[in-house]
PAZA-755819 format. One record per residue (C-alpha): x, y, z; residue number from 1; residue in three letters. Coordinates in steps of 0.1 Angstrom, whole numbers, always signed. Last residue first. Example, Ala and Ser with C-alpha at 12.3 -4.5 7.8 and 13.67 -1.06 7.14 Angstrom:
BEGIN
px,py,pz,i,aa
+137,-11,+71,2,SER
+123,-45,+78,1,ALA
END
This chain:
BEGIN
px,py,pz,i,aa
+157,+47,-68,258,UNK
+173,+64,-38,257,UNK
+207,+67,-56,256,UNK
+210,+85,-33,255,UNK
+214,+78,+4,254,UNK
+186,+72,+29,253,UNK
+190,+35,+26,252,UNK
+165,+9,+12,251,UNK
+170,-26,+23,250,UNK
+188,-49,-1,249,UNK
+164,-73,-19,248,UNK
+168,-110,-9,247,UNK
+179,-135,-35,246,UNK
+151,-153,-54,245,UNK
+163,-139,-87,244,UNK
+146,-119,-115,243,UNK
+158,-117,-151,242,UNK
+134,-140,-170,241,UNK
+105,-143,-146,240,UNK
+107,-106,-137,239,UNK
+108,-96,-174,238,UNK
+78,-119,-180,237,UNK
+59,-102,-152,236,UNK
+67,-68,-167,235,UNK
+56,-80,-202,234,UNK
+23,-93,-188,233,UNK
+18,-59,-172,232,UNK
+24,-42,-206,231,UNK
+1,-67,-223,230,UNK
-27,-56,-200,229,UNK
-21,-20,-208,228,UNK
-20,-28,-246,227,UNK
-53,-46,-242,226,UNK
-68,-15,-226,225,UNK
-61,+5,-257,224,UNK
-76,+40,-252,223,UNK
-63,+41,-216,222,UNK
-29,+26,-224,221,UNK
-24,+50,-253,220,UNK
-34,+81,-233,219,UNK
-14,+75,-201,218,UNK
-34,+93,-189,217,UNK
-70,+101,-201,216,UNK
-80,+112,-166,215,UNK
-104,+89,-147,214,UNK
-89,+101,-114,213,UNK
-70,+71,-99,212,UNK
-73,+44,-125,211,UNK
-66,+70,-152,210,UNK
-33,+77,-137,209,UNK
-26,+41,-146,208,UNK
-19,+13,-122,207,UNK
+7,-11,-110,206,UNK
-4,-27,-77,205,UNK
-22,-55,-95,204,UNK
+12,-64,-111,203,UNK
+27,-73,-77,202,UNK
+44,-53,-50,201,UNK
+71,-61,-25,200,UNK
+87,-26,-25,199,UNK
+120,-34,-42,198,UNK
+106,-62,-63,197,UNK
+79,-40,-78,196,UNK
+103,-12,-82,195,UNK
+126,-34,-103,194,UNK
+98,-47,-125,193,UNK
+85,-11,-131,192,UNK
+119,+2,-140,191,UNK
+126,-27,-165,190,UNK
+91,-24,-181,189,UNK
+94,+14,-183,188,UNK
+129,+12,-198,187,UNK
+117,-12,-225,186,UNK
+87,+10,-233,185,UNK
+107,+42,-236,184,UNK
+131,+24,-260,183,UNK
+102,+9,-280,182,UNK
+87,+44,-284,181,UNK
+56,+51,-263,180,UNK
+22,+55,-278,179,UNK
+5,+88,-269,178,UNK
-11,+91,-304,177,UNK
-2,+128,-304,176,UNK
+35,+122,-312,175,UNK
+69,+113,-298,174,UNK
+59,+105,-262,173,UNK
+76,+111,-228,172,UNK
+68,+88,-199,171,UNK
+62,+100,-164,170,UNK
+66,+74,-136,169,UNK
+51,+79,-102,168,UNK
+58,+60,-70,167,UNK
+27,+55,-47,166,UNK
+16,+60,-11,165,UNK
+9,+97,-4,164,UNK
+5,+108,-40,163,UNK
-24,+84,-44,162,UNK
-52,+110,-39,161,UNK
-37,+131,-68,160,UNK
-12,+110,-88,159,UNK
+16,+134,-98,158,UNK
+28,+157,-70,157,UNK
+58,+137,-57,156,UNK
+59,+125,-20,155,UNK
+93,+114,-6,154,UNK
+109,+81,+1,153,UNK
+113,+74,-36,152,UNK
+135,+105,-40,151,UNK
+122,+131,-65,150,UNK
+135,+139,-99,149,UNK
+150,+106,-111,148,UNK
+159,+107,-148,147,UNK
+157,+79,-173,146,UNK
+168,+77,-209,145,UNK
+148,+54,-231,144,UNK
+152,+74,-263,143,UNK
+118,+90,-260,142,UNK
+125,+100,-224,141,UNK
+115,+83,-191,140,UNK
+108,+106,-161,139,UNK
+109,+94,-125,138,UNK
+96,+105,-92,137,UNK
+71,+128,-108,136,UNK
+62,+165,-105,135,UNK
+32,+189,-104,134,UNK
+20,+219,-85,133,UNK
+10,+248,-107,132,UNK
+21,+283,-118,131,UNK
+47,+286,-89,130,UNK
+71,+303,-114,129,UNK
+102,+299,-93,128,UNK
+98,+264,-78,127,UNK
+79,+255,-109,126,UNK
+111,+258,-128,125,UNK
+123,+225,-113,124,UNK
+93,+206,-127,123,UNK
+100,+222,-161,122,UNK
+136,+211,-159,121,UNK
+126,+175,-154,120,UNK
+102,+177,-183,119,UNK
+129,+191,-207,118,UNK
+154,+165,-194,117,UNK
+131,+137,-201,116,UNK
+127,+150,-236,115,UNK
+98,+168,-254,114,UNK
+85,+156,-287,113,UNK
+48,+153,-277,112,UNK
+36,+172,-246,111,UNK
+10,+149,-229,110,UNK
+37,+138,-204,109,UNK
+25,+102,-200,108,UNK
+17,+86,-166,107,UNK
+22,+52,-149,106,UNK
+14,+49,-112,105,UNK
+33,+24,-89,104,UNK
+17,+11,-58,103,UNK
+16,+6,-20,102,UNK
+48,+24,-11,101,UNK
+49,+33,+26,100,UNK
+62,+63,+46,99,UNK
+64,+88,+17,98,UNK
+80,+117,+37,97,UNK
+69,+152,+26,96,UNK
+98,+171,+10,95,UNK
+75,+194,-10,94,UNK
+91,+187,-43,93,UNK
+72,+202,-72,92,UNK
+53,+233,-60,91,UNK
+62,+237,-23,90,UNK
+99,+236,-28,89,UNK
+128,+212,-22,88,UNK
+152,+215,-51,87,UNK
+146,+189,-77,86,UNK
+167,+158,-77,85,UNK
+188,+151,-108,84,UNK
+197,+114,-104,83,UNK
+205,+99,-138,82,UNK
+193,+64,-145,81,UNK
+206,+31,-157,80,UNK
+179,+4,-154,79,UNK
+175,-10,-119,78,UNK
+193,-42,-107,77,UNK
+176,-64,-81,76,UNK
+148,-78,-102,75,UNK
+127,-100,-79,74,UNK
+116,-136,-80,73,UNK
+90,-146,-54,72,UNK
+102,-161,-21,71,UNK
+102,-199,-19,70,UNK
+75,-213,+4,69,UNK
+83,-235,+34,68,UNK
+51,-253,+45,67,UNK
+63,-288,+36,66,UNK
+93,-285,+57,65,UNK
+73,-274,+87,64,UNK
+67,-237,+95,63,UNK
+66,-225,+131,62,UNK
+32,-216,+144,61,UNK
+36,-234,+177,60,UNK
+6,-257,+169,59,UNK
+20,-265,+135,58,UNK
+54,-273,+150,57,UNK
+38,-296,+176,56,UNK
+19,-315,+149,55,UNK
+50,-319,+128,54,UNK
+70,-331,+158,53,UNK
+43,-356,+166,52,UNK
+44,-369,+130,51,UNK
+82,-372,+130,50,UNK
+82,-390,+164,49,UNK
+56,-414,+152,48,UNK
+76,-423,+121,47,UNK
+107,-429,+143,46,UNK
+88,-450,+168,45,UNK
+73,-472,+141,44,UNK
+107,-476,+124,43,UNK
+123,-486,+158,42,UNK
+95,-511,+164,41,UNK
+99,-527,+130,40,UNK
+136,-530,+136,39,UNK
+130,-547,+170,38,UNK
+103,-570,+156,37,UNK
+127,-582,+129,36,UNK
+155,-587,+154,35,UNK
+132,-607,+177,34,UNK
+120,-628,+148,33,UNK
+156,-635,+136,32,UNK
+166,-645,+171,31,UNK
+136,-668,+175,30,UNK
+143,-685,+142,29,UNK
+179,-690,+152,28,UNK
+169,-704,+186,27,UNK
+145,-728,+169,26,UNK
+172,-738,+144,25,UNK
+196,-745,+173,24,UNK
+169,-766,+192,23,UNK
+163,-786,+161,22,UNK
+200,-793,+156,21,UNK
+203,-804,+193,20,UNK
+173,-827,+189,19,UNK
+189,-843,+158,18,UNK
+222,-847,+176,17,UNK
+204,-864,+205,16,UNK
+186,-887,+182,15,UNK
+218,-896,+164,14,UNK
+235,-903,+198,13,UNK
+206,-927,+208,12,UNK
+208,-945,+174,11,UNK
+245,-950,+179,10,UNK
+240,-963,+215,9,UNK
+213,-987,+203,8,UNK
+236,-1001,+175,7,UNK
+264,-1005,+200,6,UNK
+241,-1024,+223,5,UNK
+229,-1047,+195,4,UNK
+264,-1055,+185,3,UNK
+273,-1066,+220,2,UNK
+293,-1047,+245,1,UNK
END
């Protein structure tokens, strides 16, 4: 074989090698393209599946992740209180079931200087004297002491037309101004916050006796509406500071009834 033949063979082999290299690169590019298209297709299918699932959940009424709402904060622990339930009688504890609690009514005792115990005992005495019909679920004293007189699942004679669906709180006062002591006020804020959580209420469900009948009760909160609004703000602040998002235990028929 001459020199020219060898040169021709060499050039031929180089051309073959070059063609093989080009074919390899082409196959590699095609493989990369197929892989890219495959990944893109998988992503598109996954996104579509999530969207379809969300639409189906909405149609079925089941909440999607975005629709989940955290429960409101609630105060689970009540202030310390003494259970001194009145005897069942027609004048102060009729024993009528209170089937649903729709509100909380704040009162004042209108007899300056008396204690929570004095007022509780007055309610009890009505079972004998029968002079009038009046009572309250709770009474808060001047020193912040708290007595429960009527179970929260029974009617108390305190709020006229709202007796059938509200919890009543009587607050003792030190003088004729009707303004509560700091201790009374603190217990009232805590008690109200706890009751709101227990019965699923908000601050608009907390009212004065005045809001039911127009009576000047509780006197200070009627004569100073800004003080009443501040009280409700203080209750909400208490809930925000001391409340949790844990579920409230269901009410039982046993005392403490709260």
